[in-house]
N, C-alpha and C positions, 0 to 999 in steps of 0.2 A: 538604910535602903533609900536610894534615890528613885522616887516615883516617876512615871512618865508624864504626869501632870499634877498640879496642885493649885487651888485657887489662892489668890493673894488677898488676904483679909487682915486689915489692921485696925488700929484704934478708931479711926474715922468711921469705918463701917460699923463697928460695934456701938459707937456713940449714936449714929444715925438710927440703928435698930432700937436701941434703948429708948430714944426719944419717942419713937412711934409706939412702943409698948406702953410707955408712960402716958401717952395721949389718950389711950382708950379706944382709938379708931384703928382697927387692925385690918379690916377688909378693904376693898377698893374705895379710895377716898382722895383727899387732897394730894397725897404723895404720888399716887398713880397719875393724876393730871399733870403734876409737875414733871414727872419722869417722861411722860409722853411728849410734853413740850420741849424738854431738854434733848430728847432723841431727835425730834424733828429739826431743831436748830442745829444739831451736830451734823445731820445728813444734808440739810440745805435744800435748795431748789423748790421750796414751798410745798414739800410733801407733808402729809398728815400721818401721824403714827398712832396706832392703837396697840396696847400691850395685852398679852395673854399669859395663861399659866404655864405654857411651854411653847417651844418652837414647833412641836408637832401640832398643837392646837392652832397655831398661827397658820400653818400650811393647810390644815383641814378647813378652817374657816375661809381661807382665800379661795380654795377650790369651790366651796359651796357658794360663796359670794359671786363667783364667776359663772354660776349656773351650771356647773359640771356635775353630772350624775350618771345614772344607769344609761347604757348605750353609748357613752362617750369614751374616748381614749385620751390618755395623757402620756407624752413622751418623757421618759426619765432615764438617767444614766444607770447602767447596770452596776456601777461601782459607787456606793454611797452607804450611809447608815440606812437600815431597812425602813425607817420611818418615812423616807422619801417616797417609797412605793406604797407603804402601808396606808398612807392617807388617801391615796388614789382609790384603793380597794374600799376603804372606809366609806367614801361617798358614793360607792356603787359603780364607779368607773373602772376602766381596765388600763393597767400600766403597759406601755409599749417601751421595751428596753432598747437602748442604743449603747454600743461599746464606747470605751473611753480612750483618750490619748495615753500613750505609755508613760510619759514623764509627768505631765500636769495632772493626770488622772481625772481630768474634766471631760465632759461629754464631747465626743468627736463630732464636730459640726458637719464634717463631710458625709456623715451617715444619716443625717436628719431627713433629708428629702426622700431617701429610699423607703422610709416608713410612713410618710405622710399619706393619709387617706381622708375621705370626707368625715370619718368618725373621730378623727383627731381634733380635739378642741383646745388643747393647751400643750405647752412644752415647759418642763420644769428643770432647768439647768441647776446644777449644784456647784458652788464655788469651793472646790475640794481643798481642805486644809488651809483655807484663807487665800488661795490663788484664784483670781477672777477667771471665770469661763469667758469664751470668746463672745461677749454680749453684742458687739456691733453686728457680727454675722448672724447670730441667733435672732436678733430683732429684725434683721433684713428678711430672713426666711419666714419668720412669723407674720410679718406685715404682708408679704406676698401671698401667704396662705390664709390670712384672716384668722389666725389663732392667737389665743392669749399666751402671754409670757408670765409665769409665776416663778420668781427666783427663790431657790432654797439657799439662803445665805446664812444658814445656821452656824457655819464655821467662819463667817466673813465679816463680822462687825469690825469696822476700821479699815477694811480693804478698799483700795481705790483702783480705778481704771480710767484711763484718759483724763487724769487729774480730777475725777469726780468720785465721791464716795459710792460704794455699792449701797444701794438703798435710795439714791436720789433720782433714779430713772423715771419714776412716775407710775410704772406698772407695779403690781404687788411684789414686794420683796420681804421675805420672812427671815427673821433672826431668832437665834436661841441664846438664852442666858443661863444654861446649865452650868454647874460648877466647873466642868472641864473646858468651858469656852473662854475666850479672851477677856471677857468681863462676865460677872455673874449676878443674878438676883436670887440665888439658890436654885429655884426652878423658875422658868419664865421664858417668854418670847415676845415678839412684836411683828407687826406688819406695817410697812411704810408704803404709802400709795397716794396718788393725787386725786382720784375720782371720789368726790364727796358722797355720791350715792353708794359707792362701794364701801366707804367708811361707815355710812349709816347702817348698812347691812352687816358689816363686821360687828358693830355694837350690839345689834339684835342677836346675832349668832353666838356671841360670847357670853350672853346673859339671858338665857331662857326665852329668847325671841321677843323680849319686852321692848316696847316702843312708847315713849312718853311725849305728850304734847306740851305746849307752853304753860298750861295750867297744872301740869304734873299728873294728869290722868294717863293711865296706861292701857295699852292694847297689846295683844300678842298676835301679830299677823302671820307669823311663821314659826317653825320649830327653832329653838335655840338651845345650846348646851350650857354648861357651867365652866367657862374657860377664862374667867377674869383673874387678874393678878391682885395680890394683896398689897396694902400700903407698906407692910413690913418688907416685902421683896422690893418694892419700888424705892424705898428709902436706901436700901443697899445698892440698888442700881444707880441711883443718882451719884453716889460717891464713886462707884466703879467707873461710871461714864466719864467723870472728871479726870480719872487716872488712865483712861483707855489708851490714849496716844503714848503715854509713858510706858505702859505695859507693852504695847506693840513695838515700840522702839527697842525695848530690851529683848523681846522675842527675835527681832530682826538681827540684833547684834549676836545673839546666841546661835541663830541659824547660820549666819555668815561664818562664825567660828567653826561650826560643824563642817561646813562646806570646805573650809580651808584645811582643817585638821584630819578629816576622815581620809583613809587611804583610797587611792585609785586602784581598783581591782576589777578584773573582767567579770566577776560574779556579782558585783555591787553596782546598783543604779541609784544615783542620788537625785533628790529633787533639784529644781532650778530656782535661783533667786531672780525675780522679775519685779519691776517697779510696782509699788502699791500692794505687794504681798503682805498680809498681816500675820502669817506664820502661826496659824492655829495649831498645827502639828508639824513634826518633822518625820516624814515617812520615807524610808528607804525600801528598796527591793533587793533581795538576796536570792541568787540561784542556788538553793540549798542542795539540789541534786549535783550541781557542778562541784560543790564543796564536800560532797560525800557525807552529808549530815542532813538533819531535818530541823524545822523551825523550833520545835519544842526543845530539842537538845541544845540548840544555840541560845535560846532564851534562858534555859536553866543555867548555862555556863555564865551568862551575864548576871543572872540573879545571884549566883554564888559569889559574885564580886560586888554585890550591893547595888545592882542596876536593874530596875524594872523596865519592861517594855510592853507595848500593846500591839494589836494586830488590826489595823484599820484599812479595809474591811473585808469580810467574806463577800463573795459574789451574790448579789441579791437574787438573781434569776435561778440559782441552784438551791435555794431554800425550798422546803416541801410545798409551801403555799404557792410559790410561783412556778414550780414544776407542774402544778395542776393547770396552769395557763398554757402549757405546751412547751415551755422552755426546757432545754436540755444541755448537758455538757457539750462544749464545742461551739455553742451559739455565739459567744462573745470572747474570743481568744485572748485579747489583751486584758480584759477584766479578770478572766480566770487565771491568767499567769500572775497578775499583780496580787490577786487574792491569796495565791499559794506562797508568794515570795515576800509579802509586805511585813515590815517591822517598824513600829513607831518608837522612836527614841525619846528620852526625856526632854521636855521643853516647856518651861514656865518661867515667869519673870524673876522669881526668887533664886533661880539657879545662878551659880558663879561661873566664871570662866574656867575655874579649876574643875568644876563638875563636868563641863563639856570635855575638857582634856581627859578626864578619867574615863568617860564613855569611849572617846576616840581611841585611847590607848588600849582599852579592853577589846575593842573591836579589831584593832590592828593585830593584837596578839592572837585572837581567835582565827582571823583570816590567815595569818602566818602558819598557824598550827595545822590548817587544812591542806597545806601544800603537799604534804607527804601523802 
């Protein structure tokens, strides 16, 4: 079975983890500090990085450190993993959904201004599948409105825009290192930001609200959670980060082969290759109604040929939680169409060219069979 994703773990990673286990220091320690410094150096532009136990925690802490809470609203795309909206609810704020562009699946910047009100305190664009959102326009709108930009870059470690890494902008940028991401720490995340006061608050928020003075005395000036990363995870991350560009280059090669080999069909919409894309996922859209089939049947036919697929993602605003905020079917037509038609094809660095060809051949056969 060819999975739709798989982490690349080798002897270097296993050795790094073994060394930490043998050191006896397993929780946050020297490897975490080293990993944070390495990430900051990778991103550049003098950003500071603080790591967390998940990308979700990184997003939540960034909202809290921005002073966002009850009575505030945050603009988010309706097409993303549900964590993007869940963290807004978690801090007591209200998510304001915006539809997405049909091919990039990123937040449609032309719709932002229509939902801006005095209650909106932040906008949280998502770099879907590793393709950068239109950050120049988003920053322009945010600056004119006086609102914070918090980037959900969970899928975009290694992505570049205007020859600058996503994460080097200076505003809070949040990454995930879940096993299905382009690099992994098993579970983990990070925030890259320039504001040192913001960094100090992130440190308190991720570890019980604790603040230490130069003599090591502690105070707890505010609430904090338990969101710190372990040295075991950081050791794995250090090795993965050193291999990240290699991983992403292979992802790009595989994605380009998909784009070259997949059939052109009126029912099939392919993603686009753009400069700086890190290709976290390869998501297509299939008009199953036009093909006189449904997604489950199509996926089962691929699985019968040893090919696993994913569905990224359902429309967030149609989950029961967000229906309670007054959202309904028809509110965001592009998101809803993509949610019904999306199919995620296998993409990870260990794949061979022959694996891609096998997927493309199976796809072509299935599309051909629907013509009747």
